[in-house]
C-alpha positions, 0 to 999 in steps of 0.5 A: 576355831574351837569346838567341843562340849562342856560337861556341867553338873555331871550330866548336862552338856553345853556344845559349842563351835566358835570361829575367830579371825585375826584373834577376833570372834567372827561367828559361832554355831549353836542349836543348829544355827550359825550366828555372827558374833557381836561386832563381827560385821557384814561378812560374818552375817553373810557367811552365817546366812550361807552356812545356814542354807546348807541344812545337810552339813548343819545337821551333821555338825549338830549331831557331832556336837550333840551326840558324838562329842558327849559320848566321846567325852563320857568315854574318856571320863570313864577311862580316866576314872578307872585309872584314877580310882585304881588301888594297888596294895604295897609290898613291904620288907626290911633290910639293914643299910651300911652302918652309920658308925660303930655300934649303930645300925641303919634300919631300912623299911622298903615299900614298893608296888603301891598306887596311888602315890600318897603313902605313910611310912614310919618307924615305930616303937609301940605306938610311938613314932620314931622322930629320926625316921628319914623318908626317901623321895618317891620313885616311879616303878616301870609299871606305874606304881611307886617305891618309897623307903624309910630309914632309922639310925639306931644304937645296936642295943636299941633295936628290940621293939622297933617296927615299920608301920605302913598306911595306904588307901589300898589297905582298907585301914589294915596297916602293914606292921613289920617287926625288926 
């Protein structure tokens, strides 16, 4: 048995209830009427005739499919929409990692607490992206927000003018820029 309501064009619902036996369609309910499926035979016709005589249950089923199901579905969509449209601004900070070698520094840009997941982080010198930037995998925080870090291996004498730039949908086009 499958029952429910499909939302079409953002507002119109099509309600359904289908019954199958042994993997074959047997009967269905639509517009307050039970109907046998094509090729379902005399048993389905007889069952539909009996079910259609029970006006109280037919009316209840119609109300569930035409009123309760759409209200429930719209409630789920509203709850999901609020979650999917959630925007949480990132926090960002800089640190240095273990030295990659003599006279070299590992610059680390940490970005945490952001939602949704898509994020752009890059080490920059002015407007020039630093091609050696390495990004970690996204890590999920306990509160459902995300963490990401970007590292850059540079010679100690070349750190002047470097900055970490963070772009995220929650920032409204105002990038975070952290200077080393």
